C-alpha positions as CSV (number, residue, x, y, z in Angstrom):
1,X,-74.5,42.2,45.6
2,X,-76.8,41.3,48.5
3,X,-76.3,37.6,49.5
4,X,-80.0,37.1,49.4
5,X,-79.9,37.4,45.6
6,X,-77.1,35.0,44.9
7,X,-77.9,32.9,41.8
8,X,-77.5,29.2,41.2
9,X,-74.2,30.0,39.3
10,X,-72.9,31.8,42.3
11,X,-73.7,28.9,44.6
12,X,-72.0,26.5,42.2
13,X,-68.9,28.7,42.4
14,X,-68.9,28.5,46.3
15,X,-69.5,24.8,46.2
16,X,-66.5,24.3,43.9
17,X,-64.3,26.4,46.2
18,X,-65.2,24.3,49.2
19,X,-64.9,21.1,47.3
20,X,-61.4,22.0,46.1
21,X,-60.3,22.7,49.7
22,X,-61.9,19.6,51.1
23,X,-60.5,17.3,48.4
24,X,-57.1,18.0,50.1
25,X,-58.1,18.5,53.7
26,X,-60.9,16.0,54.1
27,X,-58.3,13.2,54.8
28,X,-57.9,14.8,58.3
29,X,-61.6,14.6,59.0
30,X,-61.9,11.1,57.6
31,X,-59.4,9.6,60.0
32,X,-61.0,7.6,62.7
33,X,-60.0,8.5,66.3
34,X,-60.4,5.0,67.5
35,X,-57.7,3.9,65.1
36,X,-55.4,6.8,66.0
37,X,-52.6,4.7,67.5
38,X,-53.2,1.4,65.8
39,X,-52.9,3.1,62.3
40,X,-50.2,5.6,63.2
41,X,-52.5,8.5,62.3
42,X,-50.2,11.3,63.3
43,X,-47.2,10.2,61.4
44,X,-49.3,9.4,58.4
45,X,-51.0,12.8,58.0
46,X,-48.9,15.4,59.9
47,X,-45.2,16.3,59.6
48,X,-45.0,18.9,62.3
49,X,-45.1,18.5,66.1
50,X,-48.4,18.5,68.1
51,X,-47.1,21.5,70.0
52,X,-46.7,23.5,66.8
53,X,-50.3,22.7,65.7
54,X,-51.7,23.6,69.1
55,X,-49.7,26.8,69.2
56,X,-50.9,27.8,65.8
57,X,-54.6,27.1,66.6
58,X,-54.3,29.0,69.9
59,X,-52.9,32.0,68.0
60,X,-55.4,31.8,65.2
61,X,-57.0,35.2,64.8
62,X,-54.4,37.0,66.9
63,X,-52.7,40.0,65.3
64,X,-49.3,39.2,63.8
65,X,-46.3,40.8,65.5
66,X,-43.5,41.6,63.1
67,X,-40.1,42.8,64.1
68,X,-36.3,42.6,63.5
69,X,-36.0,40.1,66.3
70,X,-38.0,37.4,64.5
71,X,-35.9,34.5,63.5
72,X,-35.4,33.8,59.7
73,X,-36.0,30.1,59.0
74,X,-34.5,28.5,56.0
75,X,-34.1,31.8,54.2
76,X,-32.0,30.2,51.3
77,X,-33.6,26.8,51.3
78,X,-36.2,25.9,48.7
79,X,-39.4,25.1,50.5
80,X,-41.6,22.3,49.3
81,X,-44.7,23.1,47.3
82,X,-47.9,23.0,49.3
83,X,-51.6,23.1,48.7
84,X,-53.5,24.4,51.7
85,X,-50.6,23.5,53.9
86,X,-50.2,19.9,52.7
87,X,-47.0,18.9,50.9
88,X,-47.7,18.1,47.3
89,X,-45.2,15.3,47.4
90,X,-46.0,13.5,50.7
91,X,-49.6,14.7,51.3
92,X,-48.7,15.4,54.9
93,X,-49.4,18.7,56.7
94,X,-46.3,20.8,56.9
95,X,-47.8,24.3,57.3
96,X,-50.5,24.6,60.0
97,X,-51.0,28.3,59.5
98,X,-51.7,27.9,55.8
99,X,-54.3,25.1,56.6
100,X,-56.0,27.3,59.3
101,X,-56.3,30.3,57.0
102,X,-57.7,28.2,54.2
103,X,-60.2,26.6,56.6
104,X,-61.4,29.9,57.7
105,X,-61.7,31.2,54.1
106,X,-63.8,28.2,53.1
107,X,-66.3,28.4,55.9
108,X,-69.8,29.9,55.3
109,X,-69.2,33.3,57.0
110,X,-66.1,34.0,54.7
111,X,-67.9,32.7,51.6
112,X,-70.4,35.6,51.9
113,X,-73.3,33.5,50.7
114,X,-75.5,33.8,53.8
115,X,-78.4,36.2,54.5
116,X,-78.6,37.8,57.9
117,X,-81.7,37.1,59.9
118,X,-82.5,40.9,60.2
119,X,-82.1,41.3,56.4
120,X,-84.5,38.4,55.7
121,X,-87.1,39.8,58.2
122,X,-86.9,43.2,56.6
123,X,-87.4,41.8,53.1
124,X,-90.3,39.7,54.2
125,X,-92.0,42.5,56.1
126,X,-91.6,44.8,53.1
127,X,-93.2,42.3,50.8
128,X,-96.0,41.0,53.0
129,X,-99.2,39.8,51.3
130,X,-102.3,42.0,51.6
131,X,-104.0,38.9,52.8
132,X,-101.5,38.3,55.5
133,X,-103.1,37.2,58.8
134,X,-102.9,39.7,61.6
135,X,-100.3,39.3,64.3
136,X,-101.8,37.9,67.4
137,X,-98.8,37.9,69.8
138,X,-99.6,37.5,73.5
139,X,-96.2,38.5,74.9
140,X,-95.3,34.9,75.8
141,X,-91.9,34.5,77.3
142,X,-90.5,31.0,76.4
143,X,-87.8,31.1,79.1
144,X,-90.6,30.6,81.6
145,X,-90.9,26.9,80.4
146,X,-87.7,26.2,78.3
147,X,-84.0,26.2,79.0
148,X,-81.9,29.0,77.7
149,X,-80.8,27.2,74.4
150,X,-84.2,26.1,73.5
151,X,-85.8,29.4,74.3
152,X,-83.2,31.3,72.1
153,X,-83.9,28.9,69.2
154,X,-87.7,29.0,69.5
155,X,-87.9,32.8,69.7
156,X,-85.5,33.4,66.8
157,X,-87.0,30.8,64.5
158,X,-90.7,31.5,65.3
159,X,-90.3,35.2,64.3
160,X,-88.9,34.1,60.9
161,X,-91.6,31.4,60.5
162,X,-94.4,33.8,61.4
163,X,-93.0,36.4,58.9
164,X,-92.9,33.7,56.2
165,X,-96.5,32.8,57.0
166,X,-97.6,36.5,56.8
167,X,-95.7,37.0,53.6
168,X,-97.4,33.9,52.0
169,X,-100.8,34.8,53.5
170,X,-101.2,31.4,55.2
171,X,-102.3,30.4,58.7
172,X,-101.1,26.8,58.8
173,X,-97.6,25.6,59.7
174,X,-96.4,22.0,59.5
175,X,-93.6,21.3,62.0
176,X,-91.7,18.2,60.8
177,X,-89.9,16.4,63.6
178,X,-91.7,18.5,66.2
179,X,-90.4,16.5,69.2
180,X,-91.9,17.8,72.4
181,X,-93.7,20.6,70.6
182,X,-91.9,23.7,72.0
183,X,-91.6,25.5,68.6
184,X,-95.2,24.4,67.7
185,X,-96.7,25.5,71.0
186,X,-94.9,28.9,70.8
187,X,-96.0,29.5,67.2
188,X,-99.6,28.7,68.1
189,X,-99.7,30.7,71.3
190,X,-97.6,33.7,70.3
191,X,-98.7,34.1,66.7
192,X,-102.1,32.4,66.5
193,X,-101.0,30.0,63.8
194,X,-102.6,26.6,63.4
195,X,-99.7,24.1,63.8
196,X,-99.5,20.5,62.8
197,X,-96.7,18.9,64.6
198,X,-95.5,15.7,63.0
199,X,-93.1,13.4,64.9
200,X,-92.3,9.7,64.4
201,X,-92.3,9.1,68.2
202,X,-95.8,8.5,69.6
203,X,-94.4,9.3,73.1
204,X,-93.5,12.9,71.9
205,X,-96.9,13.5,70.2
206,X,-98.9,12.0,73.0
207,X,-97.0,14.2,75.5
208,X,-97.6,17.2,73.3
209,X,-101.3,16.4,73.0
210,X,-101.6,16.1,76.8
211,X,-99.9,19.4,77.4
212,X,-102.2,21.0,74.8
213,X,-105.3,19.4,76.5
214,X,-104.3,20.7,79.9
215,X,-103.8,24.2,78.6
216,X,-107.3,24.3,77.0
217,X,-108.9,23.0,80.3
218,X,-107.1,25.7,82.2
219,X,-108.3,28.3,79.8
220,X,-111.9,27.1,80.1
221,X,-111.7,27.0,83.9
222,X,-110.1,30.5,84.0
223,X,-112.8,32.0,81.8
224,X,-115.6,30.2,83.7
225,X,-114.5,31.6,87.0
226,X,-113.9,35.1,85.7
227,X,-117.4,35.1,84.3
228,X,-118.8,33.7,87.6
229,X,-117.0,36.3,89.6
230,X,-118.5,39.1,87.5
231,X,-122.0,37.7,87.5
232,X,-122.0,37.1,91.3
233,X,-120.4,40.5,92.2
234,X,-117.3,39.0,93.6
235,X,-118.5,35.7,95.0
236,X,-115.6,33.2,95.3
237,X,-115.5,30.0,93.2
238,X,-113.6,26.9,94.3
239,X,-112.0,23.9,92.7
240,X,-110.5,25.7,89.7
241,X,-107.0,24.1,90.1
242,X,-108.5,20.7,90.4
243,X,-110.6,21.1,87.3
244,X,-107.9,22.6,85.3
245,X,-105.3,20.0,86.2
246,X,-102.6,22.0,84.5
247,X,-98.9,22.1,85.2
248,X,-99.3,19.8,88.2
249,X,-99.0,16.2,86.9
250,X,-96.0,13.8,87.1
251,X,-95.2,14.5,83.6
252,X,-94.8,18.2,84.2
253,X,-92.7,17.7,87.4
254,X,-90.3,15.4,85.4
255,X,-90.1,18.0,82.7
256,X,-89.3,20.9,85.1
257,X,-86.7,18.7,86.9
258,X,-85.1,17.8,83.6
259,X,-85.0,21.4,82.3
260,X,-84.3,22.9,85.8
261,X,-87.3,25.1,85.6
262,X,-88.8,26.1,89.0
263,X,-92.4,24.9,89.6
264,X,-95.1,27.5,89.1
265,X,-96.6,29.4,92.0
266,X,-100.1,28.4,93.0
267,X,-102.8,30.4,91.3
268,X,-105.9,29.3,93.0
269,X,-108.9,31.4,92.2
270,X,-110.7,30.3,95.3
271,X,-109.0,33.0,97.4
272,X,-110.3,36.0,95.4
273,X,-112.5,37.0,92.6
274,X,-109.6,37.2,90.1
275,X,-105.9,36.5,89.7
276,X,-103.5,39.0,91.1
277,X,-102.1,41.3,88.3
278,X,-98.7,39.5,88.0
279,X,-100.2,36.0,87.9
280,X,-103.0,37.1,85.5
281,X,-100.4,38.6,83.1
282,X,-98.3,35.5,83.2
283,X,-101.2,33.2,82.6
284,X,-102.7,35.4,79.8
285,X,-99.3,35.5,78.1
286,X,-99.5,31.7,77.8
287,X,-102.7,31.9,75.8
288,X,-103.3,33.0,72.3
289,X,-105.8,35.7,71.9
290,X,-108.0,33.3,70.0
291,X,-108.6,31.3,73.3
292,X,-109.7,34.3,75.4
293,X,-112.9,36.2,74.9
294,X,-114.5,39.2,76.5
295,X,-118.0,39.0,77.8
296,X,-120.5,41.8,77.1
297,X,-122.8,43.2,79.8
298,X,-125.6,40.8,80.4
299,X,-129.2,41.9,79.9
300,X,-132.0,39.9,81.6
301,X,-133.9,37.8,79.1
302,X,-137.3,39.3,80.0
303,X,-136.0,42.7,78.8
304,X,-135.2,41.5,75.3
305,X,-137.5,41.6,72.4
306,X,-138.5,38.3,70.7
307,X,-136.4,39.1,67.7
308,X,-133.3,39.8,70.0
309,X,-133.8,36.6,71.9
310,X,-134.0,34.6,68.6
311,X,-131.0,36.3,67.3
312,X,-129.0,35.6,70.4
313,X,-130.2,32.0,70.3
314,X,-128.9,31.5,66.8
315,X,-125.6,33.2,67.8
316,X,-125.2,30.9,70.7
317,X,-125.8,27.9,68.5
318,X,-123.3,29.1,65.9
319,X,-120.7,29.9,68.6
320,X,-121.0,26.5,70.2
321,X,-120.6,24.8,66.8
322,X,-117.4,26.9,66.2
323,X,-116.1,26.2,69.7
324,X,-116.7,22.5,69.1
325,X,-114.8,22.6,65.8
326,X,-112.0,24.7,67.4
327,X,-111.8,22.2,70.3
328,X,-111.6,19.3,67.9
329,X,-108.9,20.9,65.8
330,X,-107.1,23.2,68.2
331,X,-104.3,25.6,67.4
332,X,-101.7,22.9,67.9
333,X,-102.4,19.4,66.5
334,X,-99.7,16.8,67.2
335,X,-99.6,13.9,64.7
336,X,-97.5,10.7,64.7
337,X,-96.0,9.7,61.4
338,X,-92.7,8.8,59.8
339,X,-92.1,11.5,57.2
340,X,-90.4,11.2,53.8
341,X,-90.6,13.2,50.6
342,X,-93.4,10.8,49.5
343,X,-95.6,11.4,52.5
344,X,-99.1,12.5,51.4
345,X,-99.8,15.5,53.7
346,X,-103.5,15.5,52.8
347,X,-103.9,12.0,54.2
348,X,-102.4,13.1,57.5
349,X,-104.1,16.5,57.7
350,X,-107.7,16.5,56.7
351,X,-108.0,20.3,57.0
352,X,-104.8,20.9,55.0
353,X,-104.5,24.3,53.3
354,X,-101.5,26.2,52.0
355,X,-98.9,26.1,54.7
356,X,-95.3,26.8,55.7
357,X,-93.2,23.6,56.4
358,X,-90.6,23.9,59.1
359,X,-88.1,21.8,61.0
360,X,-86.0,22.8,64.1
361,X,-83.0,20.6,64.3
362,X,-84.4,17.8,62.3
363,X,-82.0,14.8,62.4
364,X,-80.1,13.2,59.5
365,X,-82.2,12.6,56.4
366,X,-85.3,14.3,57.7
367,X,-83.9,17.8,56.9
368,X,-83.2,17.1,53.2
369,X,-86.5,15.2,53.0
370,X,-88.3,18.2,54.3
371,X,-86.9,20.3,51.4
372,X,-87.8,17.6,48.9
373,X,-91.3,17.6,50.3
374,X,-91.5,21.4,50.1
375,X,-90.4,21.4,46.4
376,X,-92.8,18.6,45.5
377,X,-96.0,19.6,47.3
378,X,-97.9,22.5,45.8
379,X,-99.7,23.2,49.1
380,X,-96.4,24.1,50.7
381,X,-95.8,27.8,50.1
382,X,-92.5,28.2,52.1
383,X,-89.9,26.2,54.0
384,X,-87.6,26.9,57.0
385,X,-85.3,24.0,57.8
386,X,-82.5,23.8,60.4
387,X,-80.9,20.4,60.3
388,X,-78.6,18.6,62.7
389,X,-76.9,15.2,63.3
390,X,-75.0,15.2,60.0
391,X,-73.4,11.9,61.0
392,X,-76.9,10.3,60.6
393,X,-77.2,11.4,56.9
394,X,-77.2,8.7,54.4
395,X,-75.0,9.2,51.3
396,X,-75.9,8.2,47.8
397,X,-72.3,7.5,46.8
398,X,-71.1,5.7,49.9
399,X,-68.7,3.1,48.7
400,X,-69.6,0.9,51.6
401,X,-73.2,0.8,50.6
402,X,-74.6,2.3,53.8
403,X,-77.6,4.4,53.0
404,X,-81.1,5.3,54.0
405,X,-83.7,2.5,54.4
406,X,-86.4,4.9,53.4
407,X,-86.3,6.5,49.9
408,X,-83.8,8.9,48.6
409,X,-80.4,9.5,50.3
410,X,-79.8,12.5,52.4
411,X,-76.6,13.6,50.6
412,X,-76.0,14.9,48.1
413,X,-79.3,16.6,47.6
414,X,-78.5,18.8,44.7
415,X,-78.3,17.6,41.1
416,X,-75.0,19.5,40.8
417,X,-73.2,17.4,43.4
418,X,-75.0,14.2,42.4
419,X,-73.6,14.6,38.9
420,X,-70.1,14.7,40.5
421,X,-70.9,11.6,42.7
422,X,-69.5,13.6,45.7
423,X,-68.9,11.7,48.9
424,X,-67.9,12.7,52.4
425,X,-67.9,9.6,54.7
426,X,-69.4,9.2,58.1
427,X,-66.2,10.3,59.9
428,X,-66.2,13.6,58.0
429,X,-69.9,14.1,58.7
430,X,-69.2,13.3,62.3
431,X,-66.5,16.0,62.3
432,X,-69.0,18.4,60.9
433,X,-71.0,18.1,64.1
434,X,-68.1,19.7,66.1
435,X,-68.7,23.2,67.4
436,X,-65.7,25.4,66.7
437,X,-67.1,28.4,68.6
438,X,-67.6,26.4,71.7
439,X,-64.3,24.6,71.5
440,X,-62.5,28.0,71.0
441,X,-63.9,29.1,74.3
442,X,-62.6,26.1,76.2
443,X,-65.8,24.0,75.9
444,X,-63.7,21.4,74.3
445,X,-63.7,17.7,73.3
446,X,-63.6,15.1,76.1
447,X,-60.1,14.0,75.2
448,X,-59.6,11.5,78.0
449,X,-62.6,9.3,76.8
450,X,-61.2,9.4,73.2
451,X,-57.8,8.5,74.5
452,X,-59.1,5.6,76.5
453,X,-60.9,4.2,73.5
454,X,-57.9,4.5,71.2
455,X,-55.6,2.7,73.7
456,X,-58.3,0.0,74.2
457,X,-58.1,-0.6,70.4
458,X,-54.4,-1.2,70.7
459,X,-55.1,-3.7,73.5
460,X,-57.7,-5.5,71.3
461,X,-55.2,-5.6,68.4
462,X,-52.3,-7.0,70.6
463,X,-54.1,-9.5,72.7
464,X,-57.6,-10.3,71.2
465,X,-56.9,-10.4,67.5
466,X,-59.7,-7.8,67.2
467,X,-59.3,-4.5,65.4
468,X,-62.9,-3.5,65.5
469,X,-65.9,-4.3,67.7
470,X,-69.4,-4.4,66.7
471,X,-70.8,-3.4,70.1
472,X,-70.5,0.2,71.2
473,X,-68.4,0.9,74.3
474,X,-68.7,4.6,74.4
475,X,-70.9,4.8,77.6
476,X,-68.4,2.6,79.5
477,X,-66.1,5.7,80.2
478,X,-68.8,7.5,82.3
479,X,-69.0,4.5,84.7
480,X,-65.2,3.7,84.9
481,X,-63.2,4.7,87.9
482,X,-59.8,4.4,86.2
483,X,-58.3,3.2,82.9
484,X,-57.9,-0.3,84.2
485,X,-61.5,-0.3,85.3
486,X,-62.5,1.1,81.8
487,X,-60.7,-1.7,79.9
488,X,-62.1,-4.5,82.1
489,X,-65.7,-3.1,81.7
490,X,-65.2,-2.8,78.0
491,X,-63.9,-6.3,77.6
492,X,-66.9,-7.7,79.5
493,X,-69.2,-5.8,77.2
494,X,-67.4,-7.2,74.2
495,X,-67.8,-10.7,75.6
496,X,-64.0,-11.0,75.8
497,X,-61.9,-12.6,78.6
498,X,-61.2,-9.8,81.0
499,X,-58.9,-12.0,83.2
500,X,-56.5,-12.6,80.3
501,X,-54.6,-9.4,81.1
502,X,-53.4,-8.3,84.6
503,X,-54.0,-4.9,85.9
504,X,-50.3,-4.1,85.6
505,X,-50.3,-5.0,81.9
506,X,-53.4,-2.8,81.3
507,X,-51.9,0.1,83.2
508,X,-48.7,-0.3,81.2
509,X,-50.5,0.5,78.0
510,X,-51.9,3.6,79.6
511,X,-48.4,4.7,80.7
512,X,-46.9,4.0,77.3
513,X,-49.4,6.1,75.3
514,X,-50.1,8.9,77.8
515,X,-47.1,10.9,76.7
516,X,-48.5,10.8,73.1
517,X,-51.9,12.1,74.1
518,X,-51.0,15.5,72.8
519,X,-50.9,14.1,69.3
520,X,-54.6,13.1,69.6
521,X,-55.5,16.5,71.1
522,X,-53.8,18.4,68.3
523,X,-55.3,16.1,65.6
524,X,-58.8,16.6,66.9
525,X,-58.3,20.3,67.0
526,X,-57.5,20.1,63.3
527,X,-60.8,18.3,62.8
528,X,-62.6,21.0,64.7
529,X,-61.2,23.7,62.4
530,X,-62.5,21.7,59.3
531,X,-66.0,21.3,60.8
532,X,-67.5,24.6,59.5
533,X,-66.2,23.7,56.0
534,X,-67.8,20.3,55.9
535,X,-71.1,21.7,57.4
536,X,-70.9,24.5,54.8
537,X,-70.7,22.0,51.9
538,X,-73.7,20.1,53.2
539,X,-75.7,23.4,53.6
540,X,-74.6,24.8,50.2
541,X,-75.8,21.5,48.7
542,X,-79.3,22.1,50.2
543,X,-79.3,25.7,49.0
544,X,-78.2,24.5,45.5
545,X,-81.1,22.0,45.5
546,X,-83.7,24.8,46.1
547,X,-82.2,27.0,43.5
548,X,-82.4,24.1,41.0
549,X,-86.2,24.0,41.5
550,X,-88.2,26.0,38.9
551,X,-91.1,26.6,41.3
552,X,-88.9,28.2,44.0
553,X,-88.7,32.0,43.6
554,X,-86.4,32.7,46.7
555,X,-84.0,30.7,48.6
556,X,-81.3,31.5,51.1
557,X,-79.0,30.4,53.9
558,X,-79.8,32.3,57.0
559,X,-78.0,32.3,60.3
560,X,-80.8,32.2,62.8
561,X,-79.0,31.5,66.1
562,X,-76.0,32.5,68.2
563,X,-73.6,29.6,67.4
564,X,-72.4,29.7,71.1
565,X,-75.9,28.9,72.3
566,X,-76.9,26.7,69.3
567,X,-74.0,25.4,67.1
568,X,-76.3,24.2,64.3
569,X,-77.4,27.8,63.6
570,X,-78.1,28.0,59.9
571,X,-81.5,27.7,58.3
572,X,-82.2,26.8,54.7
573,X,-85.3,28.9,53.6
574,X,-87.3,28.8,50.4
575,X,-90.4,30.5,49.1
576,X,-92.5,29.3,46.1
577,X,-92.8,31.2,42.9
578,X,-96.3,32.3,43.5
579,X,-95.1,35.9,44.1
580,X,-91.7,37.3,43.6
581,X,-89.8,38.5,46.6
582,X,-88.2,41.9,46.0
583,X,-84.8,42.7,47.6
584,X,-83.1,46.1,47.8
585,X,-80.6,45.2,45.0
586,X,-82.6,43.2,42.5
587,X,-85.2,40.5,41.9
588,X,-83.6,37.0,42.3
589,X,-83.7,35.0,39.0
590,X,-83.2,31.3,38.6
591,X,-83.0,31.5,34.9
592,X,-80.1,29.1,35.0
593,X,-81.9,26.6,37.2
594,X,-82.7,23.2,35.9
595,X,-85.2,20.8,37.3
596,X,-84.1,17.9,39.6
597,X,-84.5,14.6,37.8
């Protein structure tokens, strides 16, 4: 069966599998690194050596070598019963290999519940609406103005979003949490879609508005000078760069410096009647076809009939009215607003029509709220949501009472997990943010900073009667020249007496715990191996929510990005039940779905 046609019952089964595993293994992810030494974390949770754990992790996925020379361990000794590598009697980890195999088996790729990006695109293209808008791609290369990671994300996601828009026959896209507007700009320029980018930061929306304004001015100046050059038979026109004012301000210089993008070459039109072919192609690729127009051969007015002059006059008036409307609306309209599932889109967007709602790496509760909005708003025909920052999710069943200040909680989203009062904890959700693929290639965790923080906690316990601190000291490490300097800076930030301890006493703590740093490294690698399972449960919860909605005809988890470039690589995608989406195998049915209360 194709993963794109998994039913709600199938998703329930996958959720139950992951829950059973995490009910045993989540204790590792929930342990706080700061308390690693003060709480004796290694001895409490692990019964094997750090070296054995690290060796098993490094060999994970390597082929097994069997031979007569392999030692036989405890051949006649009854081994303790385990569940996923944890001893049933002591709850401590005694079989690392068993845990690693179980973690791999309960990650999204092994659960076979994800749809590939290529499969989704093929299904969407095969089912496109007859009223689908024409593709207006202009060959824009996003790596000209984005870093590699962002360029990869924008290209991959925009193709899917544009295909959803074509399938649904809509021209509007609402980009929730649009940030600097990279996805929004690309969708509007490359695909001719009308994008409303909503972000809670006025700085982001104002910056996006300014970039959009400069692009329009540059377009008008470019068209004006092309027309003048044709009309004058090659006469030069000056002052275009000054009028356009594009890609030359302080804001653009700061952006290019931040993203390490080389400044654009000068493209002054005062030196010739037109841009050189390379520059012209580059510039035109940055404009949607809707912004460029060809001019027909001019005929002197005295050679036109009265009827033709009147007709052209009316055409000019109508074109100016359309241009004014287009200038006012634009292809990309940034808006500033804090979005929840209760947000009235019609109050934000006066020209609102049927639309696709999207979010690229929307933080915390914004991702589940985007899906709630999609399910609740009849004007939203489809959704494509890629979340991030799982540690910022609020949890409905958090025993400490920490939750969202705005409306419903972010996890669990589905009624299925809400009925079971499932709870992860912030530490586990923080672990879900770890990137297994990157760590596997050596782009690992900054162990020394974690080690410094854990030993500082021991010092606070021993000398300052403080086990926890309300103030964050994470950024102290980047400024410290040594462990002694780190502790002294941290004590000052915590408003504690830094002169109470001598440098030799502080250094003594470092020397005492340094030999045990391997314990912390091995334990954090165990957390990394559990990260895909915790993320998988969060994403399965969101998929389950969509399959519970009676008005959603199609829903899927899709891997959009290369996890090495973009670790948060999965999108939750939904299409409303206005038209059934046909797959190769069968039509998806949600007959066992029940509405969310």
